[in-house]
C-alpha positions in Angstrom: 0.0 0.0 0.0 1.7 3.3 -1.1 2.1 6.1 1.5 0.7 9.5 0.9 4.1 11.2 1.4 5.5 9.0 -1.4 2.5 10.0 -3.7 2.9 13.6 -2.7 6.5 13.6 -4.0 5.9 11.5 -7.2 2.8 13.6 -8.3 4.3 16.9 -7.3 1.7 17.8 -4.6 3.3 21.1 -3.5 1.3 24.3 -2.9 3.6 27.1 -4.4 1.0 29.6 -5.7 -2.6 30.6 -5.6 -5.3 28.7 -7.8 -3.6 25.3 -8.0 -7.1 23.8 -8.5 -5.7 20.7 -10.2 -4.0 19.7 -6.8 -7.3 20.3 -5.0 -9.1 18.0 -7.4 -6.4 15.3 -7.2 -6.2 15.2 -3.3 -10.0 15.5 -2.9 -10.3 12.5 -5.2 -7.7 10.5 -3.2 -9.6 11.2 0.0 -13.0 10.4 -1.4 -12.1 7.1 -3.1 -15.0 4.6 -2.8 -17.1 6.7 -0.5 -19.7 8.0 -2.9 -18.2 11.5 -3.5 -15.2 10.7 -5.7 -17.1 11.2 -8.9 -17.2 14.9 -8.2 -13.4 15.0 -8.6 -12.3 12.0 -10.7 -12.2 13.6 -14.3 -10.0 16.6 -13.4 -7.8 14.5 -11.2 -7.3 12.0 -13.9 -6.4 14.7 -16.4 -3.8 16.1 -14.0 -2.3 12.6 -13.9 -2.2 12.4 -17.6 -0.4 15.7 -17.8 2.2 15.1 -15.1 3.3 11.5 -15.6 5.9 10.9 -18.4 5.1 7.2 -18.9 1.3 6.8 -18.6 -0.4 3.8 -19.8 -3.9 5.0 -20.9 -5.0 1.6 -21.6 -4.7 0.5 -18.0 -7.7 1.7 -16.1 -8.6 2.8 -13.6 -5.8 5.2 -13.9 -5.5 5.6 -10.1 -5.0 1.9 -9.5 -1.3 2.1 -8.7 -2.0 4.7 -5.9 -5.1 3.3 -4.2 -5.9 2.6 -1.4 -3.4 4.8 0.4 -1.7 4.7 3.8 -2.3 8.2 5.0 1.0 8.9 6.9 0.1 12.5 7.8 -0.5 14.0 11.3 -4.2 13.9 11.0 -5.8 11.3 8.9 -9.5 10.8 8.4 -11.3 8.3 10.6 -11.4 4.9 9.0 -15.0 4.3 9.8 -16.6 7.8 9.8 -19.9 8.5 11.5 -20.9 11.5 9.3 -19.7 13.7 6.4 -18.9 17.3 6.6 -17.4 20.2 4.5 -15.0 22.9 5.6 -15.5 26.3 4.2 -13.2 29.2 4.8 -11.1 26.4 6.1 -7.9 28.4 7.1 -5.4 25.9 8.5 -8.0 23.3 9.4 -9.1 24.1 13.0 -12.7 23.0 12.2 -11.5 19.9 10.3 -9.4 18.8 13.3 -12.2 19.3 15.7 -14.8 17.4 13.6 -12.4 14.6 12.6 -11.9 14.1 16.3 -15.7 13.6 16.5 -15.6 10.9 13.9 -16.3 13.0 10.8 -15.0 12.5 7.3 -14.3 15.9 5.5 -15.3 15.4 1.8 -14.7 19.0 0.6 -12.6 22.0 1.8 -12.2 25.6 0.5 -9.6 28.2 1.5 -8.5 31.1 -0.8 -5.1 31.8 0.9 -2.4 29.6 -0.7 -0.1 29.8 2.4 -2.9 28.4 4.5 -3.5 25.8 1.8 0.0 24.7 2.3 -0.4 24.3 6.0 -3.6 22.5 5.5 -2.1 20.0 3.0 0.9 19.3 5.3 -1.4 18.2 8.1 -4.4 16.6 6.3 -3.1 15.5 3.0 -5.6 17.6 1.0 -5.2 20.9 -0.9 -8.4 23.0 -0.4 -10.2 24.5 -3.4 -9.5 28.2 -3.7 -11.9 31.2 -4.0 -15.3 30.2 -2.9 -17.0 32.8 -5.0 -15.8 30.8 -8.1 -17.0 27.4 -6.9 -20.2 26.0 -8.4 -22.4 24.9 -5.4 -23.6 21.9 -7.6 -20.1 20.6 -7.7 -19.9 20.1 -3.9 -20.7 16.6 -2.6 -23.7 15.9 -0.5 -22.8 16.3 3.3 -24.4 16.1 6.7 -22.7 19.0 8.3 -21.3 22.3 7.0 -18.8 24.2 8.9 -17.1 27.6 8.3 -15.8 30.8 9.8 -16.8 33.6 7.4 -15.5 37.2 7.4 -17.8 39.9 8.9 -18.9 42.2 6.1 -21.8 44.9 5.8 -24.7 44.2 3.6 -25.7 46.7 0.9 -29.4 47.4 1.0 -29.6 49.4 -2.3 -31.1 46.5 -4.3 -33.5 45.6 -1.6 -34.7 49.2 -1.2 -35.2 49.4 -5.0 -37.4 46.3 -5.1 -39.4 47.5 -2.0 -40.2 50.7 -3.9 -41.3 48.7 -6.9 -43.4 46.4 -4.7 -41.4 43.3 -5.8 -40.4 40.4 -3.6 -36.8 40.0 -2.5 -34.8 37.2 -0.9 -31.5 36.4 0.6 -29.8 36.8 -2.8 -30.8 40.5 -3.0 -29.7 41.2 0.7 -26.4 39.3 0.7 -25.1 39.6 -2.7 -21.5 40.7 -2.8 -20.6 39.3 0.6 -18.9 36.0 1.4 -21.9 35.1 3.6 -23.9 34.9 0.3 -21.6 32.1 -0.8 -22.4 30.1 2.4 -26.1 30.7 1.8 -26.1 29.6 -1.7 -24.3 26.4 -0.8 -26.7 25.7 2.1 -29.7 26.3 -0.2 -28.3 23.9 -2.9 -27.0 21.1 -0.8 -29.3 21.4 2.3 -27.0 20.0 4.9 -28.7 18.5 7.9 -27.0 20.9 10.3 -24.3 23.6 10.2 -21.9 25.4 12.5 -20.8 29.0 11.6 -18.2 31.0 13.5 -17.6 34.8 13.5 -16.3 37.6 15.7 -18.3 38.7 18.7 -18.9 42.0 17.1 -21.0 40.4 14.3 -24.0 40.8 16.6 -23.7 44.7 16.8 -22.0 45.2 13.3 -23.7 47.9 11.3 -26.1 48.7 14.2 -27.3 45.0 14.3 -28.3 44.9 10.6 -25.7 42.4 9.6 -26.6 39.8 12.1 -30.3 40.4 11.5 -30.0 39.7 7.8 -27.9 36.6 8.5 -30.4 35.1 10.9 -33.3 36.0 8.5 -31.4 34.4 5.6 -30.7 31.1 7.5 -34.3 30.8 8.8 -35.6 31.4 5.2 -33.5 28.6 4.0 -35.5 26.2 6.4 -33.3 26.1 9.5 -33.9 26.5 13.2 -31.1 28.7 14.6 -29.3 28.6 17.8 -26.7 31.4 18.6 -24.4 32.2 21.5 -21.1 34.1 22.2 -18.7 31.8 23.8 -15.2 32.5 25.1 -12.2 30.2 24.3 -10.6 30.9 27.8 -12.5 27.9 29.1 -10.3 25.6 26.9 -7.1 27.6 26.3 -5.3 30.5 28.2 -6.8 33.2 25.8 -9.6 35.5 26.1 -11.3 34.9 22.6 -15.0 35.6 22.4 -16.8 34.4 19.2 -20.4 34.1 18.1 -21.4 30.6 17.1 -24.4 30.0 15.0 -25.8 26.5 14.8 -28.6 25.4 12.4 -30.8 22.4 12.1 -33.0 21.5 9.1 -36.6 22.1 10.2 -38.1 19.4 7.8 -35.8 16.8 9.5 -35.6 17.9 13.1 -39.1 19.4 13.2 -37.8 22.0 15.6 -37.5 19.3 18.2 -33.8 19.0 18.5 -32.6 19.0 22.1 -29.3 20.9 21.2 -27.8 23.1 23.9 -24.5 24.8 23.8 -22.0 23.0 26.0 -21.6 24.1 29.7 -18.2 25.8 29.8 -15.7 24.1 32.0 -13.8 26.1 34.7 -11.3 28.5 33.1 -8.2 27.0 34.7 -5.6 27.3 31.9 -2.7 29.8 32.3 -0.2 31.3 29.8 2.7 29.4 31.5 1.2 26.2 30.3 1.9 26.9 26.7 5.3 28.4 26.8 8.4 26.7 25.3 11.2 26.0 27.7 14.0 27.5 25.7 12.7 29.9 23.0 15.1 31.2 20.5 16.5 34.7 21.4 15.2 36.1 18.1 11.8 36.4 19.6 13.0 38.9 22.2 12.0 42.5 21.2 14.9 44.8 20.2 15.6 47.9 22.2 14.3 50.1 19.5 10.9 48.2 19.2 10.4 47.9 22.9 11.1 51.6 23.4 8.6 52.4 20.5 5.9 50.3 22.1 6.3 52.0 25.5 6.2 55.5 24.1 3.2 54.6 21.9 1.3 53.3 25.0 2.2 56.4 26.9 0.9 58.7 24.1 -2.4 57.0 23.8 -2.8 56.7 27.7 -2.4 60.4 27.9 -5.2 60.9 25.3 -7.5 58.6 27.3 -7.2 55.7 24.9 -6.6 52.0 25.8 -4.2 51.2 23.0 -0.9 49.7 24.0 1.0 46.6 24.4 -0.2 43.6 26.5 2.4 42.2 28.9 1.0 38.7 29.9 0.5 37.6 33.4 2.0 34.2 33.6 -0.7 32.9 36.0 -3.5 34.4 33.8 -4.8 34.4 30.3 -3.7 36.4 27.3 -5.5 38.9 25.2 -7.1 37.8 21.9 -4.4 36.6 19.4 -5.0 38.5 16.1 -3.7 38.1 12.6 -1.7 41.3 13.0 0.5 39.6 15.6 3.2 39.1 13.0 3.8 43.0 13.0 5.2 43.5 16.5 3.5 40.9 18.8 2.4 43.8 21.0 -0.9 42.4 22.1 0.6 39.4 23.8 4.2 40.0 25.1 6.0 37.5 27.5 8.0 39.2 30.3 11.6 37.9 30.7 13.8 38.5 33.8 16.6 40.9 33.0 15.7 41.3 29.3 13.2 42.9 27.1 9.9 41.0 26.7 9.4 38.6 23.8 6.7 37.7 21.4 5.2 34.2 21.4 6.8 31.6 19.1 4.6 30.1 16.3 4.4 26.9 18.3 3.2 28.7 21.3 0.5 30.5 19.2 -0.5 27.1 18.0 -1.0 25.9 21.5 -2.9 29.0 22.4 -5.5 28.0 19.8 -5.7 24.4 21.1 -3.6 22.6 18.4 -1.6 19.6 19.4 2.2 19.7 19.1 2.3 17.3 16.1 0.5 20.0 14.0 3.0 20.8 11.2 3.9 24.5 10.7 5.5 24.5 7.2 5.4 28.3 6.5 7.5 31.3 7.6 6.9 32.8 11.1 5.0 35.8 9.6 2.6 33.5 7.8 2.3 31.2 10.8 1.3 34.3 13.1 -1.3 35.3 10.5 -2.7 31.7 10.3 -3.0 31.1 14.0 -4.3 34.6 14.6 -7.2 33.8 12.2 -7.9 30.3 13.5 -10.6 29.1 15.6 -10.0 27.6 19.1 -10.0 23.9 18.2 -11.3 22.5 21.6 -14.1 25.0 21.8 -15.2 24.1 18.2 -15.0 20.4 19.2 -17.1 20.9 22.3 -19.8 22.7 20.3 -19.5 20.1 17.5 -20.0 17.3 20.0 -23.5 18.6 20.9 -24.3 18.9 17.1 -23.2 15.4 16.3 -25.3 14.1 19.2 -28.4 15.4 17.6 -27.3 14.3 14.0 -26.7 10.7 15.3 -30.1 10.6 17.1 -31.7 11.7 13.8 -29.9 9.0 11.9 -30.8 6.3 14.4 -34.4 7.4 14.2 -34.5 7.1 10.4 -32.8 3.6 10.7 -35.4 2.5 13.1 -38.2 3.8 10.8 -36.7 2.2 7.7 -36.4 -1.2 9.5 -40.0 -0.9 10.6 -41.2 -0.4 7.1 -39.2 -3.4 5.8 -40.6 -5.6 8.6 -44.2 -4.6 7.6 -43.4 -5.4 4.0 
């Protein structure tokens, strides 16, 4: 049985630039072989093989026979006997995927536009996500049980809606959400009708644009036939970081009949501290230079004099950190680690990984700057897994109910 790392080298699976769609088709096909979804990816994947292999026997079919099945020698392979199928939108580096694989799920489609994030995703899961979601045909996405994604927060333009109102014409989510990335989530939900979904966004989504943004999102999801559950949760209960996010969970009304017993998980005691995630001997390159440290101190004094709260954040070793952001690569000012007799230092990429709940075998194949951006944009993995666990409970109960009903009908026949 060939190993994935051998296939990666032979078939040149290496994310070097944006829009390497052929690698997405190839790796998606390898992951979905014989599970009912492979036909979505087989033709383009086969064409890639024809183009890349010097000696290719076109008479010998199937073309992928020498490569299948595969031994997935990667950090986080899919479960061998999955309980459900899910898709991973705005996938980033795979925080949602890791959480839902841990719950027994099989990811059958992923999308992420940033090619540096794609590189990290492939290194850990053996799959290159498809790129720009706005260019993906929703009908080319396989059927799935759960949709997960953390979409950007964007305002909605009401110009088109106002015009239709004035003309007395009906309007729907496509009028209200067009031009935003949430629109792409909505159109995929409308086309594929997953049984349930989990969406994540910044806490400020609730108040964004005076509440209009969240109102339109909720209205849209309900109009697509879903019962919605929303709550702001803080990652500090699972990692030593204050990170509040709004989580939106939906269940198909025609399947669950609004009778799901879903509740957001009860948060465990916030007992994690920054010291838990620190490396023992970090490289000296993470220590701030005298120039940068002086600049940050002067910057903080200037804004304090103006009554603003801007400034660096010197972490308390027995406490939790501020929210890690994608701008951390610039100067690390929001989370600085004090050092005895020296200037403070920024977190290492591995420490940022731990701060988001990733295990230490998570591969970081990119530069420090890219790693800081990636972890700053990531979800808190154990928090998503805790919420996902409650969703999966409802999904499995529904599946068991349908199985019992099918068996009952067969018995009567």
